[in-house]
Jmol script that loads the backbone (N, CA, C; Angstrom):
load data "model"
ATOM      1  N   MET A   1       5.962 -98.433 151.366  1.00  0.00           N
ATOM      2  CA  MET A   1       5.948 -97.396 150.379  1.00  0.00           C
ATOM      3  C   MET A   1       4.981 -96.330 150.853  1.00  0.00           C
ATOM      4  N   THR A   2       5.393 -95.092 150.676  1.00  0.00           N
ATOM      5  CA  THR A   2       4.552 -93.988 151.127  1.00  0.00           C
ATOM      6  C   THR A   2       3.706 -93.506 149.967  1.00  0.00           C
ATOM      7  N   ALA A   3       2.547 -93.078 150.302  1.00  0.00           N
ATOM      8  CA  ALA A   3       1.645 -92.564 149.267  1.00  0.00           C
ATOM      9  C   ALA A   3       2.005 -91.123 148.960  1.00  0.00           C
ATOM     10  N   GLN A   4       2.111 -90.804 147.686  1.00  0.00           N
ATOM     11  CA  GLN A   4       2.428 -89.432 147.293  1.00  0.00           C
ATOM     12  C   GLN A   4       1.140 -88.688 146.997  1.00  0.00           C
ATOM     13  N   THR A   5       1.164 -87.421 147.287  1.00  0.00           N
ATOM     14  CA  THR A   5       0.029 -86.584 146.936  1.00  0.00           C
ATOM     15  C   THR A   5       0.054 -86.351 145.437  1.00  0.00           C
ATOM     16  N   PRO A   6      -1.059 -85.991 144.837  1.00  0.00           N
ATOM     17  CA  PRO A   6      -1.061 -85.751 143.379  1.00  0.00           C
ATOM     18  C   PRO A   6      -0.073 -84.660 142.970  1.00  0.00           C
ATOM     19  N   ASP A   7       0.105 -83.640 143.796  1.00  0.00           N
ATOM     20  CA  ASP A   7       1.049 -82.573 143.446  1.00  0.00           C
ATOM     21  C   ASP A   7       2.481 -83.086 143.434  1.00  0.00           C
ATOM     22  N   ALA A   8       2.835 -83.898 144.400  1.00  0.00           N
ATOM     23  CA  ALA A   8       4.193 -84.432 144.470  1.00  0.00           C
ATOM     24  C   ALA A   8       4.461 -85.378 143.306  1.00  0.00           C
ATOM     25  N   ALA A   9       3.469 -86.198 142.962  1.00  0.00           N
ATOM     26  CA  ALA A   9       3.636 -87.128 141.835  1.00  0.00           C
ATOM     27  C   ALA A   9       3.795 -86.368 140.525  1.00  0.00           C
ATOM     28  N   GLN A  10       3.024 -85.301 140.373  1.00  0.00           N
ATOM     29  CA  GLN A  10       3.120 -84.504 139.151  1.00  0.00           C
ATOM     30  C   GLN A  10       4.476 -83.810 139.071  1.00  0.00           C
ATOM     31  N   ALA A  11       4.978 -83.279 140.183  1.00  0.00           N
ATOM     32  CA  ALA A  11       6.281 -82.615 140.203  1.00  0.00           C
ATOM     33  C   ALA A  11       7.389 -83.602 139.861  1.00  0.00           C
ATOM     34  N   ALA A  12       7.299 -84.824 140.379  1.00  0.00           N
ATOM     35  CA  ALA A  12       8.309 -85.841 140.073  1.00  0.00           C
ATOM     36  C   ALA A  12       8.272 -86.207 138.598  1.00  0.00           C
ATOM     37  N   SER A  13       7.072 -86.276 138.033  1.00  0.00           N
ATOM     38  CA  SER A  13       6.928 -86.597 136.620  1.00  0.00           C
ATOM     39  C   SER A  13       7.519 -85.497 135.746  1.00  0.00           C
ATOM     40  N   VAL A  14       7.291 -84.248 136.132  1.00  0.00           N
ATOM     41  CA  VAL A  14       7.836 -83.117 135.372  1.00  0.00           C
ATOM     42  C   VAL A  14       9.351 -83.141 135.420  1.00  0.00           C
ATOM     43  N   ARG A  15       9.913 -83.444 136.603  1.00  0.00           N
ATOM     44  CA  ARG A  15      11.369 -83.491 136.724  1.00  0.00           C
ATOM     45  C   ARG A  15      11.956 -84.586 135.841  1.00  0.00           C
ATOM     46  N   ARG A  16      11.319 -85.737 135.767  1.00  0.00           N
ATOM     47  CA  ARG A  16      11.822 -86.825 134.924  1.00  0.00           C
ATOM     48  C   ARG A  16      11.751 -86.448 133.443  1.00  0.00           C
ATOM     49  N   ASN A  17      10.660 -85.836 133.006  1.00  0.00           N
ATOM     50  CA  ASN A  17      10.496 -85.481 131.596  1.00  0.00           C
ATOM     51  C   ASN A  17      11.457 -84.370 131.186  1.00  0.00           C
ATOM     52  N   SER A  18      11.654 -83.392 132.038  1.00  0.00           N
ATOM     53  CA  SER A  18      12.515 -82.278 131.655  1.00  0.00           C
ATOM     54  C   SER A  18      13.976 -82.696 131.596  1.00  0.00           C
ATOM     55  N   ALA A  19      14.356 -83.690 132.359  1.00  0.00           N
ATOM     56  CA  ALA A  19      15.740 -84.147 132.329  1.00  0.00           C
ATOM     57  C   ALA A  19      16.036 -84.916 131.054  1.00  0.00           C
ATOM     58  N   SER A  20      15.031 -85.574 130.470  1.00  0.00           N
ATOM     59  CA  SER A  20      15.277 -86.373 129.276  1.00  0.00           C
ATOM     60  C   SER A  20      15.207 -85.548 127.996  1.00  0.00           C
ATOM     61  N   GLU A  21      14.599 -84.366 128.031  1.00  0.00           N
ATOM     62  CA  GLU A  21      14.495 -83.526 126.846  1.00  0.00           C
ATOM     63  C   GLU A  21      15.773 -82.718 126.663  1.00  0.00           C
ATOM     64  N   PRO A  22      16.221 -82.560 125.433  1.00  0.00           N
ATOM     65  CA  PRO A  22      17.432 -81.749 125.219  1.00  0.00           C
ATOM     66  C   PRO A  22      17.132 -80.274 125.465  1.00  0.00           C
ATOM     67  N   GLY A  23      18.151 -79.561 125.857  1.00  0.00           N
ATOM     68  CA  GLY A  23      17.990 -78.133 126.099  1.00  0.00           C
ATOM     69  C   GLY A  23      17.916 -77.359 124.794  1.00  0.00           C
ATOM     70  N   VAL A  24      17.684 -76.094 124.915  1.00  0.00           N
ATOM     71  CA  VAL A  24      17.625 -75.221 123.745  1.00  0.00           C
ATOM     72  C   VAL A  24      19.040 -75.029 123.229  1.00  0.00           C
ATOM     73  N   ARG A  25      19.205 -75.242 121.924  1.00  0.00           N
ATOM     74  CA  ARG A  25      20.525 -75.099 121.324  1.00  0.00           C
ATOM     75  C   ARG A  25      20.598 -73.814 120.513  1.00  0.00           C
ATOM     76  N   PHE A  26      21.788 -73.257 120.442  1.00  0.00           N
ATOM     77  CA  PHE A  26      21.995 -72.026 119.684  1.00  0.00           C
ATOM     78  C   PHE A  26      21.649 -72.239 118.213  1.00  0.00           C
ATOM     79  N   ARG A  27      21.988 -73.397 117.681  1.00  0.00           N
ATOM     80  CA  ARG A  27      21.715 -73.691 116.269  1.00  0.00           C
ATOM     81  C   ARG A  27      20.219 -73.639 115.973  1.00  0.00           C
ATOM     82  N   ASP A  28      19.405 -74.154 116.887  1.00  0.00           N
ATOM     83  CA  ASP A  28      17.953 -74.117 116.700  1.00  0.00           C
ATOM     84  C   ASP A  28      17.422 -72.688 116.764  1.00  0.00           C
ATOM     85  N   LEU A  29      17.927 -71.921 117.714  1.00  0.00           N
ATOM     86  CA  LEU A  29      17.498 -70.526 117.829  1.00  0.00           C
ATOM     87  C   LEU A  29      17.899 -69.727 116.591  1.00  0.00           C
ATOM     88  N   PHE A  30      19.111 -69.951 116.119  1.00  0.00           N
ATOM     89  CA  PHE A  30      19.593 -69.244 114.938  1.00  0.00           C
ATOM     90  C   PHE A  30      18.754 -69.603 113.715  1.00  0.00           C
ATOM     91  N   ALA A  31      18.423 -70.878 113.568  1.00  0.00           N
ATOM     92  CA  ALA A  31      17.609 -71.314 112.431  1.00  0.00           C
ATOM     93  C   ALA A  31      16.227 -70.672 112.469  1.00  0.00           C
ATOM     94  N   ALA A  32      15.638 -70.594 113.651  1.00  0.00           N
ATOM     95  CA  ALA A  32      14.315 -69.986 113.767  1.00  0.00           C
ATOM     96  C   ALA A  32      14.362 -68.494 113.423  1.00  0.00           C
ATOM     97  N   GLU A  33      15.381 -67.798 113.903  1.00  0.00           N
ATOM     98  CA  GLU A  33      15.508 -66.374 113.594  1.00  0.00           C
ATOM     99  C   GLU A  33      15.801 -66.158 112.110  1.00  0.00           C
ATOM    100  N   TRP A  34      16.593 -67.024 111.510  1.00  0.00           N
ATOM    101  CA  TRP A  34      16.919 -66.912 110.083  1.00  0.00           C
ATOM    102  C   TRP A  34      15.655 -67.073 109.239  1.00  0.00           C
ATOM    103  N   ILE A  35      14.836 -68.041 109.579  1.00  0.00           N
ATOM    104  CA  ILE A  35      13.581 -68.247 108.850  1.00  0.00           C
ATOM    105  C   ILE A  35      12.675 -67.036 109.012  1.00  0.00           C
ATOM    106  N   LYS A  36      12.589 -66.528 110.229  1.00  0.00           N
ATOM    107  CA  LYS A  36      11.736 -65.370 110.482  1.00  0.00           C
ATOM    108  C   LYS A  36      12.239 -64.145 109.703  1.00  0.00           C
ATOM    109  N   LEU A  37      13.546 -63.951 109.685  1.00  0.00           N
ATOM    110  CA  LEU A  37      14.119 -62.793 108.993  1.00  0.00           C
ATOM    111  C   LEU A  37      13.834 -62.848 107.502  1.00  0.00           C
ATOM    112  N   TRP A  38      14.065 -63.986 106.860  1.00  0.00           N
ATOM    113  CA  TRP A  38      13.914 -64.090 105.425  1.00  0.00           C
ATOM    114  C   TRP A  38      12.479 -64.305 104.968  1.00  0.00           C
ATOM    115  N   SER A  39      11.573 -64.576 105.895  1.00  0.00           N
ATOM    116  CA  SER A  39      10.178 -64.720 105.495  1.00  0.00           C
ATOM    117  C   SER A  39       9.484 -63.365 105.382  1.00  0.00           C
ATOM    118  N   LEU A  40      10.107 -62.325 105.882  1.00  0.00           N
ATOM    119  CA  LEU A  40       9.536 -60.979 105.768  1.00  0.00           C
ATOM    120  C   LEU A  40       9.933 -60.365 104.431  1.00  0.00           C
ATOM    121  N   ARG A  41       8.971 -59.820 103.720  1.00  0.00           N
ATOM    122  CA  ARG A  41       9.257 -59.173 102.444  1.00  0.00           C
ATOM    123  C   ARG A  41      10.109 -57.922 102.637  1.00  0.00           C
ATOM    124  N   SER A  42       9.886 -57.213 103.730  1.00  0.00           N
ATOM    125  CA  SER A  42      10.592 -55.952 103.958  1.00  0.00           C
ATOM    126  C   SER A  42      12.099 -56.156 104.105  1.00  0.00           C
ATOM    127  N   THR A  43      12.539 -57.333 104.534  1.00  0.00           N
ATOM    128  CA  THR A  43      13.975 -57.589 104.663  1.00  0.00           C
ATOM    129  C   THR A  43      14.657 -57.460 103.313  1.00  0.00           C
ATOM    130  N   ARG A  44      14.072 -58.044 102.303  1.00  0.00           N
ATOM    131  CA  ARG A  44      14.655 -57.958 100.959  1.00  0.00           C
ATOM    132  C   ARG A  44      14.643 -56.526 100.446  1.00  0.00           C
ATOM    133  N   TYR A  45      13.548 -55.817 100.711  1.00  0.00           N
ATOM    134  CA  TYR A  45      13.447 -54.432 100.256  1.00  0.00           C
ATOM    135  C   TYR A  45      14.506 -53.555 100.919  1.00  0.00           C
ATOM    136  N   VAL A  46      14.681 -53.703 102.217  1.00  0.00           N
ATOM    137  CA  VAL A  46      15.648 -52.880 102.943  1.00  0.00           C
ATOM    138  C   VAL A  46      17.072 -53.209 102.496  1.00  0.00           C
ATOM    139  N   LEU A  47      17.392 -54.488 102.350  1.00  0.00           N
ATOM    140  CA  LEU A  47      18.735 -54.858 101.896  1.00  0.00           C
ATOM    141  C   LEU A  47      18.997 -54.372 100.473  1.00  0.00           C
ATOM    142  N   GLY A  48      17.993 -54.476  99.602  1.00  0.00           N
ATOM    143  CA  GLY A  48      18.149 -53.992  98.229  1.00  0.00           C
ATOM    144  C   GLY A  48      18.326 -52.485  98.162  1.00  0.00           C
ATOM    145  N   LEU A  49      17.490 -51.754  98.899  1.00  0.00           N
ATOM    146  CA  LEU A  49      17.623 -50.295  98.905  1.00  0.00           C
ATOM    147  C   LEU A  49      18.926 -49.846  99.548  1.00  0.00           C
ATOM    148  N   GLY A  50      19.359 -50.543 100.578  1.00  0.00           N
ATOM    149  CA  GLY A  50      20.638 -50.213 101.216  1.00  0.00           C
ATOM    150  C   GLY A  50      21.811 -50.411 100.270  1.00  0.00           C
ATOM    151  N   THR A  51      21.790 -51.512  99.527  1.00  0.00           N
ATOM    152  CA  THR A  51      22.845 -51.765  98.548  1.00  0.00           C
ATOM    153  C   THR A  51      22.829 -50.718  97.443  1.00  0.00           C
ATOM    154  N   LEU A  52      21.641 -50.392  96.959  1.00  0.00           N
ATOM    155  CA  LEU A  52      21.508 -49.368  95.927  1.00  0.00           C
ATOM    156  C   LEU A  52      22.004 -48.014  96.422  1.00  0.00           C
ATOM    157  N   LEU A  53      21.668 -47.662  97.641  1.00  0.00           N
ATOM    158  CA  LEU A  53      22.117 -46.395  98.221  1.00  0.00           C
ATOM    159  C   LEU A  53      23.637 -46.376  98.376  1.00  0.00           C
ATOM    160  N   PHE A  54      24.211 -47.486  98.811  1.00  0.00           N
ATOM    161  CA  PHE A  54      25.659 -47.586  98.971  1.00  0.00           C
ATOM    162  C   PHE A  54      26.375 -47.375  97.644  1.00  0.00           C
ATOM    163  N   VAL A  55      25.895 -48.021  96.604  1.00  0.00           N
ATOM    164  CA  VAL A  55      26.507 -47.889  95.273  1.00  0.00           C
ATOM    165  C   VAL A  55      26.321 -46.472  94.742  1.00  0.00           C
ATOM    166  N   ALA A  56      25.148 -45.879  94.963  1.00  0.00           N
ATOM    167  CA  ALA A  56      24.882 -44.522  94.474  1.00  0.00           C
ATOM    168  C   ALA A  56      25.792 -43.503  95.157  1.00  0.00           C
ATOM    169  N   ILE A  57      25.999 -43.632  96.456  1.00  0.00           N
ATOM    170  CA  ILE A  57      26.878 -42.693  97.175  1.00  0.00           C
ATOM    171  C   ILE A  57      28.320 -42.862  96.716  1.00  0.00           C
ATOM    172  N   ALA A  58      28.773 -44.105  96.527  1.00  0.00           N
ATOM    173  CA  ALA A  58      30.140 -44.344  96.058  1.00  0.00           C
ATOM    174  C   ALA A  58      30.344 -43.765  94.658  1.00  0.00           C
ATOM    175  N   ALA A  59      29.354 -43.929  93.787  1.00  0.00           N
ATOM    176  CA  ALA A  59      29.458 -43.386  92.427  1.00  0.00           C
ATOM    177  C   ALA A  59      29.476 -41.860  92.453  1.00  0.00           C
ATOM    178  N   GLN A  60      28.656 -41.270  93.311  1.00  0.00           N
ATOM    179  CA  GLN A  60      28.610 -39.807  93.408  1.00  0.00           C
ATOM    180  C   GLN A  60      29.940 -39.246  93.922  1.00  0.00           C
ATOM    181  N   LYS A  61      30.527 -39.893  94.928  1.00  0.00           N
ATOM    182  CA  LYS A  61      31.819 -39.441  95.457  1.00  0.00           C
ATOM    183  C   LYS A  61      32.923 -39.614  94.406  1.00  0.00           C
ATOM    184  N   SER A  62      32.891 -40.720  93.671  1.00  0.00           N
ATOM    185  CA  SER A  62      33.894 -40.953  92.633  1.00  0.00           C
ATOM    186  C   SER A  62      33.773 -39.931  91.511  1.00  0.00           C
ATOM    187  N   LEU A  63      32.549 -39.636  91.115  1.00  0.00           N
ATOM    188  CA  LEU A  63      32.330 -38.647  90.064  1.00  0.00           C
ATOM    189  C   LEU A  63      32.797 -37.263  90.511  1.00  0.00           C
ATOM    190  N   GLY A  64      32.555 -36.927  91.775  1.00  0.00           N
ATOM    191  CA  GLY A  64      33.019 -35.639  92.298  1.00  0.00           C
ATOM    192  C   GLY A  64      34.535 -35.517  92.278  1.00  0.00           C
ATOM    193  N   THR A  65      35.219 -36.578  92.674  1.00  0.00           N
ATOM    194  CA  THR A  65      36.684 -36.571  92.651  1.00  0.00           C
ATOM    195  C   THR A  65      37.193 -36.512  91.213  1.00  0.00           C
ATOM    196  N   TYR A  66      36.541 -37.232  90.309  1.00  0.00           N
ATOM    197  CA  TYR A  66      36.935 -37.230  88.899  1.00  0.00           C
ATOM    198  C   TYR A  66      36.803 -35.825  88.309  1.00  0.00           C
ATOM    199  N   GLN A  67      35.728 -35.137  88.660  1.00  0.00           N
ATOM    200  CA  GLN A  67      35.512 -33.788  88.127  1.00  0.00           C
ATOM    201  C   GLN A  67      36.464 -32.771  88.752  1.00  0.00           C
ATOM    202  N   ASP A  68      36.895 -32.999  89.991  1.00  0.00           N
ATOM    203  CA  ASP A  68      37.815 -32.070  90.656  1.00  0.00           C
ATOM    204  C   ASP A  68      39.277 -32.349  90.335  1.00  0.00           C
ATOM    205  N   TRP A  69      39.571 -33.481  89.714  1.00  0.00           N
ATOM    206  CA  TRP A  69      40.959 -33.872  89.448  1.00  0.00           C
ATOM    207  C   TRP A  69      41.751 -32.806  88.674  1.00  0.00           C
ATOM    208  N   PRO A  70      41.217 -32.169  87.646  1.00  0.00           N
ATOM    209  CA  PRO A  70      42.008 -31.153  86.935  1.00  0.00           C
ATOM    210  C   PRO A  70      42.396 -29.964  87.819  1.00  0.00           C
ATOM    211  N   SER A  71      41.635 -29.673  88.838  1.00  0.00           N
ATOM    212  CA  SER A  71      41.950 -28.535  89.703  1.00  0.00           C
ATOM    213  C   SER A  71      42.909 -28.898  90.827  1.00  0.00           C
ATOM    214  N   PHE A  72      43.289 -30.162  90.963  1.00  0.00           N
ATOM    215  CA  PHE A  72      44.251 -30.547  91.998  1.00  0.00           C
ATOM    216  C   PHE A  72      45.629 -30.028  91.638  1.00  0.00           C
ATOM    217  N   ARG A  73      46.370 -29.598  92.649  1.00  0.00           N
ATOM    218  CA  ARG A  73      47.752 -29.173  92.422  1.00  0.00           C
ATOM    219  C   ARG A  73      48.619 -30.417  92.200  1.00  0.00           C
ATOM    220  N   PRO A  74      49.799 -30.271  91.596  1.00  0.00           N
ATOM    221  CA  PRO A  74      50.661 -31.442  91.346  1.00  0.00           C
ATOM    222  C   PRO A  74      51.004 -32.216  92.624  1.00  0.00           C
ATOM    223  N   ALA A  75      51.212 -31.512  93.726  1.00  0.00           N
ATOM    224  CA  ALA A  75      51.533 -32.198  94.988  1.00  0.00           C
ATOM    225  C   ALA A  75      50.334 -33.031  95.465  1.00  0.00           C
ATOM    226  N   GLU A  76      49.136 -32.503  95.271  1.00  0.00           N
ATOM    227  CA  GLU A  76      47.938 -33.252  95.664  1.00  0.00           C
ATOM    228  C   GLU A  76      47.762 -34.496  94.781  1.00  0.00           C
ATOM    229  N   LYS A  77      48.033 -34.331  93.490  1.00  0.00           N
ATOM    230  CA  LYS A  77      47.918 -35.482  92.588  1.00  0.00           C
ATOM    231  C   LYS A  77      48.945 -36.554  92.922  1.00  0.00           C
ATOM    232  N   ALA A  78      50.152 -36.135  93.305  1.00  0.00           N
ATOM    233  CA  ALA A  78      51.217 -37.092  93.614  1.00  0.00           C
ATOM    234  C   ALA A  78      50.920 -37.883  94.886  1.00  0.00           C
ATOM    235  N   HIS A  79      50.275 -37.249  95.842  1.00  0.00           N
ATOM    236  CA  HIS A  79      50.041 -37.897  97.138  1.00  0.00           C
ATOM    237  C   HIS A  79      48.579 -38.277  97.353  1.00  0.00           C
ATOM    238  N   PHE A  80      47.821 -38.330  96.300  1.00  0.00           N
ATOM    239  CA  PHE A  80      46.400 -38.651  96.423  1.00  0.00           C
ATOM    240  C   PHE A  80      46.221 -40.103  96.838  1.00  0.00           C
ATOM    241  N   ASP A  81      45.389 -40.329  97.822  1.00  0.00           N
ATOM    242  CA  ASP A  81      45.070 -41.676  98.287  1.00  0.00           C
ATOM    243  C   ASP A  81      43.587 -41.916  98.031  1.00  0.00           C
ATOM    244  N   PRO A  82      43.230 -42.751  97.052  1.00  0.00           N
ATOM    245  CA  PRO A  82      41.816 -42.937  96.720  1.00  0.00           C
ATOM    246  C   PRO A  82      41.013 -43.611  97.831  1.00  0.00           C
ATOM    247  N   MET A  83      41.665 -44.265  98.760  1.00  0.00           N
ATOM    248  CA  MET A  83      40.931 -44.918  99.842  1.00  0.00           C
ATOM    249  C   MET A  83      40.445 -43.909 100.885  1.00  0.00           C
ATOM    250  N   THR A  84      41.144 -42.796 101.017  1.00  0.00           N
ATOM    251  CA  THR A  84      40.733 -41.787 102.002  1.00  0.00           C
ATOM    252  C   THR A  84      40.280 -40.497 101.347  1.00  0.00           C
ATOM    253  N   GLU A  85      40.520 -40.349 100.063  1.00  0.00           N
ATOM    254  CA  GLU A  85      40.203 -39.140  99.303  1.00  0.00           C
ATOM    255  C   GLU A  85      40.854 -37.907  99.907  1.00  0.00           C
ATOM    256  N   ARG A  86      42.033 -38.085 100.477  1.00  0.00           N
ATOM    257  CA  ARG A  86      42.799 -36.950 100.993  1.00  0.00           C
ATOM    258  C   ARG A  86      44.169 -36.970 100.371  1.00  0.00           C
ATOM    259  N   SER A  87      44.700 -35.833 100.163  1.00  0.00           N
ATOM    260  CA  SER A  87      46.077 -35.771  99.684  1.00  0.00           C
ATOM    261  C   SER A  87      46.944 -35.306 100.822  1.00  0.00           C
ATOM    262  N   ALA A  88      48.259 -35.454 100.660  1.00  0.00           N
ATOM    263  CA  ALA A  88      49.197 -35.050 101.712  1.00  0.00           C
ATOM    264  C   ALA A  88      49.174 -33.545 101.914  1.00  0.00           C
ATOM    265  N   ALA A  89      48.834 -32.796 100.875  1.00  0.00           N
ATOM    266  CA  ALA A  89      48.834 -31.333 100.975  1.00  0.00           C
ATOM    267  C   ALA A  89      47.566 -30.800 101.638  1.00  0.00           C
ATOM    268  N   SER A  90      46.506 -31.578 101.686  1.00  0.00           N
ATOM    269  CA  SER A  90      45.263 -31.076 102.289  1.00  0.00           C
ATOM    270  C   SER A  90      45.357 -31.148 103.813  1.00  0.00           C
ATOM    271  N   PRO A  91      44.741 -30.197 104.489  1.00  0.00           N
ATOM    272  CA  PRO A  91      44.813 -30.190 105.950  1.00  0.00           C
ATOM    273  C   PRO A  91      44.003 -31.348 106.544  1.00  0.00           C
ATOM    274  N   ARG A  92      44.463 -31.816 107.663  1.00  0.00           N
ATOM    275  CA  ARG A  92      43.769 -32.909 108.370  1.00  0.00           C
ATOM    276  C   ARG A  92      42.579 -32.320 109.131  1.00  0.00           C
ATOM    277  N   PRO A  93      41.456 -33.019 109.175  1.00  0.00           N
ATOM    278  CA  PRO A  93      40.313 -32.515 109.952  1.00  0.00           C
ATOM    279  C   PRO A  93      40.627 -32.584 111.442  1.00  0.00           C
ATOM    280  N   CYS A  94      40.069 -31.692 112.183  1.00  0.00           N
ATOM    281  CA  CYS A  94      40.302 -31.638 113.637  1.00  0.00           C
ATOM    282  C   CYS A  94      39.503 -32.655 114.366  1.00  0.00           C
TER     283      CYS A  94
END
end "model"
wireframe off; spacefill off
backbone 0.3
color backbone group
């Protein structure tokens, strides 16, 4: 049997230990990031303000269309698409 130097013995030990340990899994990384994300107070604030802003803009656009409805021509009313807020009679943007 040959005598190993301390460096060689340590390297062999590291190789044996690293082979028996499981690798990093995506599920573990995702869990750590999820905990980090939700532990910050600002995450809730940003999501809440974003939702509030989204609802406010949608309400403002709906109110604008509601107020302009009497001024729409009959062709515009007939072909109005609420999902795009364009009528068939209105020109397409370039």
